[in-house]
N, C-alpha and C positions, 0 to 999 in steps of 0.2 A: 500292713496296709496292702490292699490289692488295687490294681489298676482296674477300674470298672467302666462300663459303658452305660452309665446311669442316664436316664432321660425322664422327662416329666410328661405324664399323660393326664389330660383333664379328667377330673372326677365327674361322672355323669349322674343323671337323675336316679338311676338304679342304685348307685353306690353312695349317694349323698346322705340318705338317712342313717346309714351306719357311721359315716364320718361325723354327722351331726351329733349322734349319741355319744361318740367318743369325745367330741369337743366339749359338750356340756359336762360330762363326768370329769374330764380332765380339768376343766375350769373350776368345778367344785373342789376337787382335790388340791389343786395348786393354791387357790385362794384361801381355803381353810388352813392348809399347812403353813401358809405364810402369815396367818393371823389376820388376814384382811377381810374375813367374812365369818359369820356365825356358822359353826360346824353343823348346825341342825337345819340348814336350808334344804328345802325339798328339791327334787329334780325339776319339778314344774316351775318353782320360783327361779331356779338357776337358768332354766331354759328361757324365761322371760328376759333375764339379764343378758344372756349371750345373744339373743335375738336383736338386742339394741345395736350390736355391732354389725349384724348382717340381717337386716329386716326382710330382705327378699331372698334369704338363703343363698343357694347356688347362683342365683341371678342378681345378687346385689351388685350394682355398678361399681367397677374398679377393683372388685375382689376376684382372686384367682385361687382355685382349689385343684391341686394335682396329686396323683399318685406318683411316687418315685419308683421307677421300675428299672430293672436290668433284665433285658430280654422280656420274657413273660412274667417274671417274678416281681411281685410287689414287695419292695423293701421298706416303704414308708410313705409319708404324706407331707405335703407342705401347703400352707395357706398364707397368702399375703395380699396386700392391697397396694395399688398405685394411686396416689392422691396428691393434691396440692395442699400444702399446709404451711402457713406462715410465709406464703409467697414462694415456696420451694417445692418443686415436683420431686416427691420422694416415694420410696416403697416402704411399707411397714410390714414386717414379718410378724404375723399373728401366731403362727404355729409351725413347727417342724417336728416331725416324729419319725424316728427310725425304729423299725420293729426290733424288739429285744434280741431276737436271734440273729440279727444282721448288724448289730452295733460293733464298733471296733474294726470295721472293714473299709473305712474311708468314705462311706456313703454320705455322712453328714457334711463333710468338707466339700465333697463333689457337689452335693445339693446346693450348698451356699454359693458355689461358683455358677451353677446353672441359674440360680436366682439372680445373681448379678448380671449375667448375660441377658436374661429375659427383661429385666427392668431397665437396663441400658437401652434396649430396643424401644422401650416405651418412653425414653428420654428422661427417666428419673436420674437425679444427680446424687442421691444418697439412699441408704437403707437404714432404717431405725428399727428397734425392737425393744421389748422388755424381757428381762430374764429374772427369775426369782433367785434371790441370794443363795438359797440352799441347792440350786441346780448347778452343781460344780462341773458336771460333764458338759452341759451346754455352755457355761461360761468359758470353759477351756476351749471349746470349738470356736466360739466367737472371738476369743483372744487370738487364736491361731489364724483366723481368717481376716484379721485386721480391724476388728471393732474395738471401740474404746468407751469408757464410761462417759456419759453426758450428764446424768443426774442420778442421785442416789436417794431413795426413799428410806427413812429410818422410822422405826416404831418402838414405843415403850409400852409394854402391857402394864396395866394398873390393876 
């Protein structure tokens, strides 16, 4: 692990289309791999589904989209929301992605701490997220940074 000077820089209008495409493709891949969606869904159909989460894209209230950077180098991205849900002000981590060539260097763990600091300033009292059971790397990161299981979805294919 390296000691890094990671920081978050807002994704702008110029970079958002690339992040949007990544998000839609990632959602298709994750949902179909988990057996939660028909693998024949089109990009356009998936785009409609993802748009339900962020109807105004980059300007959807309460949502934050950042590049994770060290110096001028982009090492990943993070998308989260700060919301009131069930009477609790919380952050919801929609996505964190560390570039493949930058993994294993401590960026994920540092990014989770940056997220905590940011949402504490927004007066959130907890962070929740969903992780797919097959994503062992992410699950390990969340375990190391203090997250615990709150609910488990189980599926039986017929």
